[in-house]
C-alpha positions, 0 to 999 in steps of 0.5 A: 499500500506503501507511504510516501513524504516529500520534503520540497525546498524545506531543507537549505541544502537538499532541495528535495527530500524523498521517504518512501515505504514499500508495504506488500505482501511477504511473499511477492518477488522484488528486486532491490533498486538497481538500473534497469538494463533497458537503456532508460537509465531508471533506479528503481527495484522491481516488482518481479511478477508483473515488472512494474515498481513503486517509485524510482529515479534517473540520472537526469533527475526524473523522479516519481513515486506511487501509493494506492487508494484504500477505498472501498471500490468496485473492482475492474475486470482487467485493470491496467497494472498501476506499476506500469505507471511510474516507470513510463514517466521515467522512461520518457522526456514528457513534463510532469505535467503533460504526464499527469494530463495522459493519465487524467485521461486514461483514469478509469483504466486503474485502480485508485492511485496517488502518483507524484512525479516531476524532478527538482524544480517541479513537482506535481501530485495526481490521484485518479481517486479525486482526479485532481492535480496539485503542484507541490508547494514549498513544505513537507507532503505525507500521502498514504493510502488516502489523498495527498496530505490526508491526516491518517495517524501515520502520516501526521506522525512522519509529517511531524517528525521529519520537521523535527530535523534541523532545517540547515542542514543536510538531513542524516539517512539514518534519521529519516530512516529511523522516522519511518522505520517507526513501528508504533500504532495509532490507537484504535480511535484514531484509525481511518474508516470506511477504507474497505478493511477491516479495524483488526487490519486497520490496525496493524497498519497504522504503523509507519513501519508496517509488520502484520501476518502476511504482509510488512514493509518491505523496503524503506528508500531515501531519495535526497536531491542536493542543492549542489546538483548530486543526488543520492538513493538509499534503499534497506530491504527489510523482508525477507532478509535485510540489506542496503543499496546505495546510490550516489550520481 
């Protein structure tokens, strides 16, 4: 289901910081972040079942991440895979806004999702659940499995913690990872309602770092676009085994 935080021009020396948790079934085979061998310069993890991804970057500074929208929704017959949405942007040279307009024309072809895509100069959010396009403003934004900045407990907890980091310093990867691997669950009366999921499952998924029966935060990713033009991506895999990959571009 996933969890995404974006700090845009909040940290003085890091114009763009992205922190992301990928939540998925434990039995879904996944490849860690790597440069794809299709000549596209895509750096991302990969779902080995359908070949898509949840988020990544390119050498020339394109970035995109997706979360699914959890809601009561009639199942579509043969919906298009949402895992294709991110690589289609990363492989292309189209602007974020033009790409979002294409997605908007096809909004009924996928189940509910949020996407944030663009580059350090312009980031755009779109959800086919609301059909609303938003250029992200300066600040810290959070997206879980509702719409942009919906104050679910895990979103509020994460954005509040990121705001406590010193905006005048380069955010330390370990500090960001500590925030997004927080496993404290929300009090039950604060859980979101009418999401199509039972209260028990909602409670298990209410922490930033999910550890539920058969389902968990499989990996966490921190991307930093620094003021000197350099980019880094660090991914920590949690299940089925612990590992880390780090790229400096």
